[in-house]
C-alpha positions as a printed Julia matrix, in Angstrom:
76×3 Matrix{Float64}:
 105.93   90.42   92.08
 106.77   87.11   93.64
 108.31   87.61   96.87
 105.11   90.21   97.64
 102.33   88.14   97.16
 100.84   89.66  100.28
 100.56   92.99   98.73
  99.33   91.66   95.14
  95.33   91.92   94.26
  95.49   90.91   90.84
  97.75   91.28   87.32
  96.39   92.21   83.49
  99.05   91.12   80.93
  98.43   92.3    77.35
 100.71   91.29   74.28
 101.56   94.37   72.47
 103.55   93.44   69.38
 106.09   90.89   69.14
 108.33   92.19   71.72
 106.23   94.2    74.12
 103.49   93.73   76.61
 101.13   96.04   78.83
 101.3    94.83   82.47
  99.26   96.32   85.34
  99.54   94.68   88.42
  96.45   95.97   91.95
  99.07   96.12   95.17
  97.11   96.18   98.06
  98.78   97.08  101.76
 100.92  100.04  103.51
 101.58  102.88  101.26
 105.29  102.32  101.94
 105.64   99.48  101.31
 103.41   99.73   98.02
 105.59  102.82   96.85
 108.87  100.28   97.63
 107.63   97.24   95.62
 106.23   99.82   92.16
 109.42  101.69   92.19
 111.41   98.38   92.29
 109.38   96.87   89.42
 109.52   99.84   87.35
 113.65   99.63   87.9
 113.75   96.35   86.41
 115.88   95.79   83.41
 113.8    96.21   80.2
 110.46   98.02   81.59
 110.52  101.08   79.23
 107.63  102.88   80.46
 106.34  103.35   84.04
 104.06  104.82   86.59
 102.97  103.82   90.19
  99.64  105.81   90.96
  98.68  104.97   94.2
  94.57  106.04   95.72
  93.78  105.67   99.24
  91.38  102.75  100.65
  90.25  101.71  103.64
  92.04   98.48  104.92
  89.53   96.01  106.98
  90.2    92.37  108.25
  87.01   90.17  108.23
  86.77   86.92  109.76
  84.15   84.42  108.87
  83.98   81.04  108.77
  83.28   78.11  106.07
  84.92   75.67  107.63
  87.82   77.26  109.18
  87.95   80.2   110.6
  90.32   82.47  109.5
  90.73   86.37  108.37
  91.19   87.84  105.44
  92.52   91.66  104.56
  90.72   93.44  102.01
  90.52   96.86  100.39
  87.83   98.69  100.38
């Protein structure tokens, strides 16, 4: 996931027991890139169960100023 930080919106990790945890990653971006990353993570060694759920969203780029002018890509 670290190599694809531009797709990552957030993550949640919950310990289930001494050996297992539930991990949820929220991604936003091009559907092909998101699918590729999701399938890569599910195929990782040690991942016992995985599912990729994709929802359609509108991508917007917003420019605003708070000291510096810059853009943020937002999933809306």
